[in-house]
N, C-alpha and C positions, 0 to 999 in steps of 0.2 A: 433475450429479451430486443426485441425488433423496436425500436422507436416509431409513433408513425413519421408520414411525410409530409412537408408541411406547402401543401396545393398550392400556398400561396405564392412560393416563388416560383422564375420559369423554368422549365426543366434541365437548363445548364447550369443555374445555378445549384439545384439540388445535383446535379453531377459532379459540382465542384466540390459542396459541401461534403457529401458521398466520398469523394476520393479524399479529402484532408482527413474525413472522420478516420477511414482505413488506415490512411497514412498516420496517424497520430495515435492510434490503437497496436500499429505493429512497432514504432517506437517506445513504448509504454511495455511491451512485452519483452522488447530486445535489452532494454535496462534494466527488467525483474531478473531475466535471466543470467545477465551480468554481475548483478550485483550478488544474488544469490552466490554464483559459480565463484565471486571473489571471498565471499564471507566463508565458503566453504573450504578456498584455499590458506587465509589463515587463521585457521581453526576456534572461529570464532563458535562459543557453547553460550546458551541458554543459562543464567544461573536460574538454582534452587535452594531455597532455604526451606531446610525444616519449620515445621511451626512455632518450633520456640525460639526461634532467631529470628522471625519475622520482626519488625520492628513499624512504628507508625508515626508518622512526623506529629500526631496529635492525641498523645498516648493522654489516658486518662489516670494509668493506675501510675504510681510511682511507689522506686524503691531505695531504702537508706543504701547508701554506698557502704 
């Protein structure tokens, strides 16, 4: 979704803003790719707990030990 162009800015400033925005998007994309690649190299996995093992900090039911 493209954002509307700010017509109050002179054309040369709109061009600078466009270049900066595109550069920022490239950097963020590259950083995300590197983070995904690094995570895959280290063997990071999502943790999955069965429903019976899931615990919450504010448990309302208590059992005797």
